[in-house]
N, C-alpha and C positions, 0 to 999 in steps of 0.2 A: 598874216598874223592870226586871222580867224581859222585858217586851215590848220595851223600848228596847234591851236587850242582844242580844236575838234579831235585831231589825231591823238593828243595827250589824254583827253577824256575817254576815248575809245580804248586806249592801252590800259588806263587805270581800271576801267570797268572789267576788262578781260582778266586782269590780275586778281581783282576781288572775286570774280566768279571761280577761277581756278582754286583760290585759297579756300573757298567755301566747300568746293567739291572734295578736296583732300581731307578737310576736317570731317566731313560726313563719312568718308571711307574709314578713317581711323576709328570713329565711334562704332561702326559695325564690326570691326575686327577685334577690338579689345573690350570684353565685358568688364564692368566695374568689379573691383576686388570683392566688395561686399556680396555680390551675387554668387561668386565662386564659393565664398565662405558659407553662405546659406545653403548652397547645393550640397556641400560637405556635411553640414549639420543634418540635412534631410536624409542623406545616405546613412549616416551613423544612427539616426533614429529608426530607420528601417531595420537595421541590424538588431537593435534592441528589441523591436517588436516581434521579430521572427521567433517562433516557438522552438525552444531547444529540445533535443532528444531526451525523453523522460524514461528513467529506469523504472520499470513497473514493480521492482522490488524495493523501492525506497520506503521510508517510514510511512505508516498508515496516516491518511488524511483525517485529522480529528476535528474538522470544521463542521459545526452543528448544522450549517445550511446545506451541507452535502449529504446529510444522513437521511436515508430512506426509511429505515426501521431500527428501533432499539428494543431488544427483548431481554428481560431479566427475570429469572425465576429463582426464588430463594425459599428453602425449606429449613425451618428451625427444629432443634431437638425437641421442642415442646409439641411439635406437630403442626404448628402454624405455617401457612404457606403464603408467600407474597409474590404477586405477579405484576410486572410492568411491561406493557406492550404499547410502545410509543411510535406513532406514525409521523414521518417527517413533514407531511403536508398539514396534518392536523395538530401535532403537538410540538411544534418547533420551539416554543418558549420553554417547555419542560425539558426538552432534549438539551437545549443550550444551558439550562441551569445545571443539569446533571454533568455535562461535559466540562463545565466551568469548575466543578468540584472534583471530578474524577478524570485523570489523564489516561486515556486508553492509547497505548503505544506498543507497537510490535517489539520494540527493544527493551521494554520494561518488564521486570520479573512479574510473573502471574500473581505471586503472593502479595506484592505491593498494590496491584490493581484491585485485588480482593479486599485488602485492608481499606483502601480509599472508598470503595463502594459501600462497605459496611459502616464506615465512619460517616459518610454522607447520609446514610439512612438511619444512623444512630442505633446500630445493631451491634451487640457484643460478639466478638469473634468466637468466644466460648459457647455461644448459643447456636452457632451455625452447624447445620447438618449437610446441606448441599447448596451450591450456587451454580447457576447456569446463565452465561452471558453471551449475547451475540449482537454485533453491530453491522448493519449492511448500508453501503453507500449507493447513491444513484448510479455511480460508475460500475456497479456490480461487485465491487470489492467487499469482502466480508472478513471479519476478525471475530473469533470467539474462543471461549474456554469454559470448562466445567470442572468442578471439584466436589467430590463427595468424601466427607470425613470418615475415616476408618477407625477400627479398634486400636488401642495402644498396645494391647498384648498380642502375642502370637507371632509366628515367623512371617516376615513380609516377602512373599514370593509372587511373581507375576502369574496370575491365573488366566486372564483374558487380555488379548491384544488385537486391535483392529487398526488398519491404516489404509487409506484410499488416496491414490495419486491419479489425477487426470492431466493428460498432456495437451498442449496447445494443438497438436496435430490430430487429437481425437482419441488417442489410445488411453487405456485405463488399466491400472494395476491395483489389485485388491488383496490385502493380507488379512488372514483370520487365524487366530491362535487361541485355542481353548484347552488349557492344560487339564482341567478336571474331567472334561468329556473326551480327552485324547483326540481332538479334532484339529487338524492343521492343514491349511491349504493356502496356496498363493495362485491367483488367477491373473494371467496376462492376456491382453487383447489378441495377441497372435496365436493363442492356443497352447503355448509351451508352459502349461501349468505345472505346479509342484503340489504334491499331497503327501500326507503321512510323515514319516521320519525325515524325509528329504526337505519338506517344507518346514518342519519343526526346527531342524538344524539351521536352515537359512534364516529364519526369523530370530532365533536365539543369538545367532551371530550379529544380526542387526541391532538387537536390543543391548548386546554387550558393548557396542560402540557408542551408545547414546546415554548421556547423563539425564535422567528423567526426574523432575521434581518441580515444585512450585517456585523454587528460587531461580528457575530458568525462564528466559523470555520466550515468546512464541516464535520470534525470528530465529533464536538460537536452536530451539527444538526442531524447527523446520529445516534449518541448515544442516544439522547433525544427522537427522533421519535421511534426508536426501543424499547426503554424502555417503551414508552407509549402504545405500542401494545404487550408488554411482549415477545419480540423476542431477542434471544441471537445473538449477532453480528457474532459469530463464525460459526453460522449455515447458514448464507446467503452468496450469491455470487454477487447479484446485488441489488442496492438500489438507488432510485431517488425520488425527490419530486418537484413539481412546484406549486406555489401559486400566485394568482392575487388578488389585492385589488380593491375596488370600485373606488379608485383614479387612477387606471391604472398601478400602480406599480406592477412589477412582480419579483419574486425571484425563482431561481431554483438551485438545487445542486444534484450531483450524485457521487457515488463511487461504482465501480464494482471491485471485487477482488476475483480471483479464486484460 
């Protein structure tokens, strides 16, 4: 009887041992469902954190914390001159106040930006003679425009025109048109320059394809000028143009983006 009891206890002990071993193996092979879900969440979060490809020609960043310098020069018909040279490290509060009242945007008509600046400074538009504005970011991006009021009378003919284009690869194109002095030249980095009548015709063809005026935005002017010279905007880092009419009116715009 004792032998039978001992054998029964041994068999029962072996069955319990096997059962525990199988249970441990199952735990190692099948991770809990909530761990799998957490891993998926981590992977999704990694995807969200990854930086997307940024188009360098998207709208200008108007964040005051990113501004390195803000320069504004205004001349009134009375002869009074106003200068604002604000530094991002020193004058962050003043810059923030300015940009809260004035929206500087590549896609906004220049005329509207001028109105907002003058309204912010409580200057009557009729008292304006010249305004020159430039904003530079720590990223090296720059946006700027200049306008000089001309005479109302007289025929409005383009007298002076200058345009500079700098390519990401390092090449540079320079356009210079002076009607009154009969000086016309286009200089390319590869030396295939144009001068005289040939340069004049080329630049007049370019100007005929672009609608120039304060009602245009900087981005539209840039796009139209580059299209007129068959240049892809993604290939350049600097662009600016300045134009003067025989009436004395001047318009300038620039956008540098590295």
